[in-house]
N, C-alpha and C positions, 0 to 999 in steps of 0.2 A: 694826083696820087697816091703818095706819102697819107695823105689822108685817109682815103680808102683801105688802107692797109690798116691802117691804126683801127677804123671802123670796125672793119672784119673780126683785128682780132682781138679787138675788146668785145664784140660781141661771142667770139666762139670761147673766149676767158670766161665769158657771164653762164655759157651754156653746159660748160663743162660744171660752175661749181652747182649749178643749180640743180646736174646730174647729181655730182658727190654728195650734196645733202639730201635730194632723195632717198639715194642707197643708203644713206644714214641712219634717218628716221624709217625707212621702210624695215633696216635691220635690228634696230632700237625697238618695235615694234613686236616682236615676238621672242618667247619665253618658252627656254628649256622645261619639256615634264619634266617632275620631280622622277628620283630613283621610288623603285617599290621600297614599300615600308618593312621591312623585316619584323618578323611574328610566330610568334608559336599556336597552329593549331591543334583540334581537337574533334574527333569525330563520331557525332552523335552514337550512341549507342543504349541500349538497354540492358539491365542488371537487374539481380533479386535485391532490394533494398530494407534494410532494417533500420526504421525510423523511433529515434528516443521518444515517448510521448511522457513531458512531465504533469506529473499531479501531487495539488496539494495536501499533506494529511494529517493524521494527527496519532500520535504514538497513545496505545489502549491498552492494555491488559488482558492475559485470554484469560484469564478469571482473575474476580473481586468478589470479596463476598463483605458485607458489613456484619460487625458483630454484634448485635444486641441481646439484652441477656431476656432468658423464658423464663424466670424465674426473680419475684421482685427482692429487696433488701436493699441494706448497704455496705458500699465496695471495701472490702476488709485486706484483700490482695490486690497485686497488681505485680507481675512476677518476671514481667518485659522493660526493658526500654525500647524509647518513642527511636522509628525505624529502624528497629532491629532485624536483621534475620529471624524467620520463625519455619518450625518444622509441624506438618500433619501431626495433630494428636497434644501440642506442647502445651503446656496450663498458661494462660495467660494471664487470667483476672479471676478472682473469687468474690463470692455476692456471700455473708454473714450467713451458715451452715447450720445455727444453733436451733433453729424451729424446722429445719429440714433433717439432722438428725434427727433429730427428738420424735418428728413422725411416722420416720422409718423405723425405729428401733419399736414406735409403739406398733405399728403395723404388723412387722415382725412380730413382735409375742402375741397380738390377736391372731394369727397365723398358727401359732403354733397349739393356740388355747382350742381353735378349730377342729385343728388334728387332732386334738388326744379325744374331743364330744363326737368326732368321725369314727375314732379308733372303739369306745366305747358303743357306739349307736350300732354299730357292724358286728358285734359280737354277742348286744343283745338280740337284735333280728337272727342271726344264725341259730341261735341258742333258742328262741322262741319257735320258729322254724324246725328245730327240730322236735321240739315239745307236740309242737300241732300233730307229725309226721305219727305221732303214738297214741293221738288227740289226750293227750294231757293237759292242754291247755288251751281255752279260748281265741279263734280264730280271730277274733277283734283285736286279743294282745298281740297277734302278730301284724295285723294288719299295723295298730298303731308303734311298731318299732319299725316296720318297712320305713311310714312314713318317716318317723324321724331320724332314719339312715340316710332319705334325700335330705331333710332339710342340713343336717350333720356335711353332706358333699357339698351342699351351695353355698354353705358358712364359710368350709375351707375357700371354692371360690371365687367368692368374694373378698375373702380375707386374702389370697394370693392378690386379685386384682390390686386390694388398697397399698399392698407393698410394693406390688411394678411400680404405680404412680409412686410412692412415696420415695424410693429409690431412686425414680429418676429425675425426681425432685431435687434430691439430696443429689445424685450426677452434674444435674444441672447447674448447680449452684457454681460450680466451679466450669470458667469459659475456656474452651480449649481451640488450636490451629483448627481449622477446619484442612486446610493445605500447606502444602511447603512455598514460600514466600516471603515478603515482607509487610512488615507490620508498617501504620503509621502511624501520628501523633494519637496519642491518647485523649479524647473526647472527656474523660473523667477522674478525678483526684479519687485517693481515699478518701473514706465515709462519703461518697456521693452516693444519693438513693436513687437506686433504680427501677423503672416501673417495668414492668415484664412489657418484652413484643415492642416498646416506644423507646426506652433512651439509648443512646446508638454508643456506644462504647470505644471502637475505633474500627479498621480497614484493613483488610488484609490481602494481598495481588501477590499473584505469581510477577515475574518478571523476566524469565529467560527459559522457553522464549517469549518473545513480548511482540504485538500487533501492530499494525496501523494502518486506522479506516481510511479509505479515500474514497471521491467522488466521483463514479463511473459516466459518462454520458449513456443511456439507453441502446442509442444505438451499437457502442462495443461490449454491451454485451451478452453477445454468444462471441464473440475472440474470448470472456473472458470466462464463460463458462468452459470453453476448450480448453483453454490453458490448467484449468483444477481439474481438467478430467487425466489429465497427464501432470500431475506432479513433480515426478522424477525428473521430465525435460525438463521443466519447468528451471529446477535448480542446477543440474548440469549447462546449462543456454544460461546460465545469470541474466532471467529476463527484470528479475526485479533486484535493483539495485536504491539504497537511500543516500541521503543526504539532507543532515541537519547541521546550522548554524556556517554553515559555506564548507562545510567537512562533507566529506563523503567516505563510507564507510564500508569494507570488502566483505560485506556477507549477500547471501543468499535468501532471497522470500521466496514463500510460497501461498497462492493462496486457501485462507482456512477457514475463509468462507463468504457467499454472497448474499446478500438481504433478500428476505422473502420477497419485496416490492421496491416498484421506482415513484420515487417523490414526484406526484403529478404537478404540483406548484416547479418541479426546477429538470424535470424529464432525469434524474437522476438516481442511480441506485445506488449502495454503501457495500464495498468491495474491501474486505479485509483480509491484511498479508502478514504473512508472523514472517518473523526476523529472532536469528539467535541471536542473544545478547548479553555473553560469557563474563563482561566485565561490567556490568547496568550502567554501558553509555546512554541508553534510550532511557526515559522517564515516563510513567505514563501523564500524559496530557502537555509532550510536547509539543511542536508544529516542524514540520520536516515537508522534503520532496520526495515523491517517490517516481523513480525511473522505470519504465514498461517499454524493453524493445519489442516493437512493432512490426512486423515480418510481411511485407507486400505480398497479397495471394498473386499477382501478376508480377511480372517482370516493367520498370520504370524507366524512363529516360531521364538518364544522368549525367550533366554535366558537372568541369569545376568549378567550381563558385567565385575562383576570380575571371572567369568570361562575362560575369554577369555585372553591370552597370546599373545605377539606380539613379533617377532622376524625379523630383516631384511624387514620388509613389508609384514611380513604374518604371519594371524592370526590361531593360533592353540585351542585344549580346551584337555584335556583328558576325555577319553569315558570311562567307566566303564565294563567290557567284562567278561568270564567266570573265574570262579573263582577266582571273585572283581579284576582280573588285569586291570590295565588301558591300552589304547591305545592314543599315540598325534595324533587327527585328524587334518586336515590341513581344515579349514570352511572358507566362504565367509561372510562378516559379511556387511550389514546396516545400516540404522539410529539407535542412542540409544536416549531410551523413557525412562528419570530418571535413575535410578538402572539397565534399562535392554536394551538386542540392539538385533535387527535382526539378523537372521541368512536366509541368502540368499542361503547357498548350502554349506554341508561339513556332517547335522544332519539330523536325520530324526528324528518326532515323536515317542516320547517314549525312546529315548536314554537316558541314564541315564549319566550325565557328574557328573564332578566335580565340584561343586560352591564353596568350599570354603576351602584354603590348597594347591593349586597349587603350590606355591612355592616352595615347601619341596619333589616332585613328580620327576619319571622319568617312562620312558618308561617301561613298563614291571613291574612296581613295585605291590605290592599289598596294596587294602585300604581297611579298615573298617571304612564301612559309617555310618554314625554318626544316633542315636536314634531320630526319628520324632520329640521330644520334646526337642533335642539338637539342630534341625537342625535350618538355619536362616530363618525367613520368609521371603518373597519376594514378594512385587506386581507385579501382571500381568498387563501392559497398558491394555484399554480397552477403547470405545465409550467415 
């Protein structure tokens, strides 16, 4: 009897232990769901976007003239220093004027002789004409006098032309600056022989304002032509700015000229933009970057740049869906505008995305969007 009781007790105790272990294993297999992740969200919307386009450029003078002698001879005078500021009409070089002075004086004297001969023939012609009216002289003599008068007039005209030519050569023996600007380093020294139209003496160029040439793709040509038609808007909106050696200058530019043709080998056209250069900071030949603000013709989708993650060259965002679960969405991105970025594909207006806290998210995670008062304020680009 006692033996049966003991057996029954052992069986009951074993059953209790088995039940207790089963309950323990069942309870250990269940894991509590993680709490929603606190994040900041952003509703995708469209906005007018102004994108900065950058173009490499080369600084060029708006006006540049090579100085070459129009008459020949030896350099007898240099009146400027290399790199000096010069004004229009200022004397720069002098070519030996001895022969040109002599030719001028000779031509001037010949003109005076021709004029004296003309005066004499005019008097003869007048006197003979009056005598012919009284039939006191043969008509042939009058004809000779009139012929001499015509020849004398021709001689005066020829002498005047010779004087003009001699005077021009005499004047050209002194080379003057054709414009206000800066002269370069002289290519000749005192005593150098100048060959007319061939020998380069120096170069003069303007430096305020100065220009920058950029190569623009042909598909953007119409936009630049429109900006050229409205120079006042261009300047007031600061559409053109310049950066050189990492330094950005606070100066506004305007389109000075657009080349006549597109380069078929590159599909680009040269656009020349002028900039004020009062301090001479920009020097011809410098390379620089020109920023041109490009206003989109239609509103575009924009989101905060920090909402985008990149992996292996692909860009994605987390979109908040039903039950506050997030899905990772591949997107096509465009230009950056401040802290925003243009989205060209993958999202639609009105989509809600995670803008802050994406580093700790995984696809399918449940999120708890921050309250409006806790959300990060984001500036939307506009015109």
